[in-house]
C-alpha positions in Angstrom: 148.8 157.6 -111.9 147.2 157.0 -107.9 144.0 155.5 -109.9 145.9 153.2 -111.7 148.0 151.6 -109.0 144.9 151.2 -107.3 143.3 148.9 -110.0 146.7 147.3 -110.3 146.4 146.1 -106.9 143.1 144.9 -107.2 144.0 143.1 -110.3 146.9 141.5 -108.7 144.5 140.1 -105.9 142.1 138.9 -107.9 145.0 136.8 -109.5 146.3 135.9 -106.4 142.6 134.3 -105.5 142.4 132.8 -108.4 145.5 131.3 -108.6 144.7 130.2 -104.9 141.6 128.7 -106.1 143.3 126.6 -109.0 145.4 125.3 -106.6 142.4 123.9 -104.5 140.7 122.6 -107.4 143.6 120.7 -109.0 144.0 119.1 -105.1 140.0 118.9 -104.7 139.6 115.5 -105.5 142.5 114.0 -103.4 141.5 116.5 -100.3 137.5 115.1 -100.6 139.2 111.4 -100.6 141.0 112.3 -97.3 138.1 113.9 -95.6 135.9 111.5 -96.7 137.8 109.1 -95.1 138.6 111.1 -92.2 134.8 111.6 -91.4 134.3 108.2 -91.5 136.8 107.1 -89.2 135.6 109.7 -86.5 131.9 108.9 -86.9 133.0 105.1 -86.5 134.8 106.1 -83.3 132.2 108.2 -82.0 129.9 105.6 -82.5 132.3 102.8 -80.5 132.7 105.1 -78.1 128.9 105.7 -77.6 128.0 101.9 -77.6 131.0 101.6 -75.1 129.6 104.0 -72.6 126.0 102.3 -72.9 127.3 99.1 -72.1 129.2 100.4 -69.4 126.2 102.3 -67.9 123.5 99.2 -68.4 126.5 97.3 -66.4 126.3 99.7 -63.6 122.3 99.6 -63.4 122.4 96.3 -63.0 125.5 95.4 -61.0 124.8 93.5 -58.0 121.6 92.2 -59.1 121.0 88.4 -59.1 119.1 85.4 -57.7 115.7 87.2 -59.0 112.4 84.7 -58.1 109.0 85.4 -59.1 106.2 83.8 -57.4 102.4 83.6 -57.3 101.1 84.5 -53.5 97.4 84.6 -54.6 95.4 83.4 -51.9 93.2 80.4 -52.6 90.2 82.2 -52.0 91.0 85.3 -54.6 92.2 82.5 -57.2 88.6 80.8 -56.8 86.6 83.7 -56.6 88.5 86.3 -59.2 90.5 83.7 -61.3 92.0 84.9 -64.2 95.2 86.7 -64.7 94.6 90.3 -63.8 93.7 89.1 -60.6 96.8 87.1 -59.5 99.2 88.5 -57.0 102.8 88.3 -57.9 105.7 88.6 -55.7 108.9 89.5 -56.8 112.4 89.1 -54.7 116.0 89.8 -55.7 119.3 89.7 -54.5 121.1 93.5 -54.9 123.4 96.0 -52.9 121.0 97.4 -49.8 122.5 100.0 -47.9 123.0 99.5 -43.9 123.7 102.3 -41.9 125.2 100.4 -38.8 128.1 99.1 -41.3 128.1 102.6 -43.3 128.3 100.0 -46.5 126.1 98.3 -49.1 126.1 94.5 -48.4 123.8 92.1 -50.6 120.5 91.9 -49.5 117.4 90.5 -50.4 114.7 92.9 -51.8 111.0 92.0 -51.7 108.4 93.5 -53.9 104.5 92.5 -54.6 103.2 93.2 -58.3 105.5 94.3 -61.5 104.0 97.5 -61.5 106.4 99.3 -58.9 109.5 97.6 -59.7 112.6 99.8 -60.1 113.4 100.3 -63.4 117.3 98.3 -63.3 115.3 95.5 -61.5 112.8 95.3 -64.4 115.1 95.5 -66.7 117.4 93.0 -65.2 114.3 90.8 -65.3 113.5 91.3 -69.0 116.8 90.9 -70.3 118.9 88.6 -67.9 116.1 86.3 -66.3 113.5 86.2 -68.3 112.6 82.4 -67.7 111.6 84.0 -64.1 108.1 85.9 -65.8 105.4 83.7 -65.2 103.9 81.6 -68.3 100.6 83.1 -67.9 102.3 86.5 -68.7 104.8 85.4 -71.6 101.3 83.6 -73.0 100.5 87.3 -73.8 103.4 87.8 -76.3 105.1 84.6 -76.5 108.8 84.6 -77.1 109.3 88.4 -76.5 109.3 89.0 -72.9 109.5 93.0 -73.3 106.0 92.7 -75.1 104.3 90.1 -72.7 105.2 92.5 -69.8 104.2 95.5 -71.2 100.9 94.0 -72.8 100.2 92.7 -69.1 101.1 96.1 -67.5 99.2 98.0 -70.1 96.1 95.1 -69.3 96.2 96.0 -65.3 95.6 99.4 -66.2 93.1 98.6 -69.1 91.3 96.0 -66.8 91.6 93.6 -69.4 93.5 91.5 -71.8 93.2 91.9 -75.5 93.4 88.1 -75.7 90.4 85.9 -74.9 89.5 85.1 -71.1 90.4 81.7 -71.5 93.9 82.1 -73.6 95.4 84.3 -70.8 94.4 83.0 -68.0 
C-alpha cells in the first residue's frame, strides 16, 4: 500500500507540473510580446542614459576652453632652409581655467604650447570639434574636409618624417 501512495503522489506532482506547463504555454504568446516590448524599452532607456552620460562627460572635458588660436611661428631662416609642412613650428594658444594657488581658485587664463603633439587630449578634442577653422590650411590639405583625418595624418607624418602626398601638395 505504501508503494501505491508514493506512486500516486509522484503522478499527482507530474500532473500538476503538466498543468502549470500548459498554463504557461497558453499565455506564452502574450508574455513573449510583453517581455519583448519591456526589453526594447529598457534597452532604449539604457542607450539614452549612456548618450546623456557621454554628452555630460564631454561637456565637462571641454568646459572653460575657448578662444583657440593656431599661429605659424617658424622663423624666416627655418622656412627658407627647411621648407615644407613638417618643419613648421605651430604655436597653439587657448583660454581655459588655470589653477592659481594665490587665490585658491581656477580663473580663466591663457595657455600656450608649441606643436600639436603634446596638446592635452581635451584641448585637441576642442580644436578638432569646436574650432576646426583654426587648423592650418597646410595641415587641412592632407585630408580636406576632415579635421580629424588631417590632424592624424599630420601627426603620423611627423613621426614618419614624410607626408604621403607629393612634397609640393602638402607644403
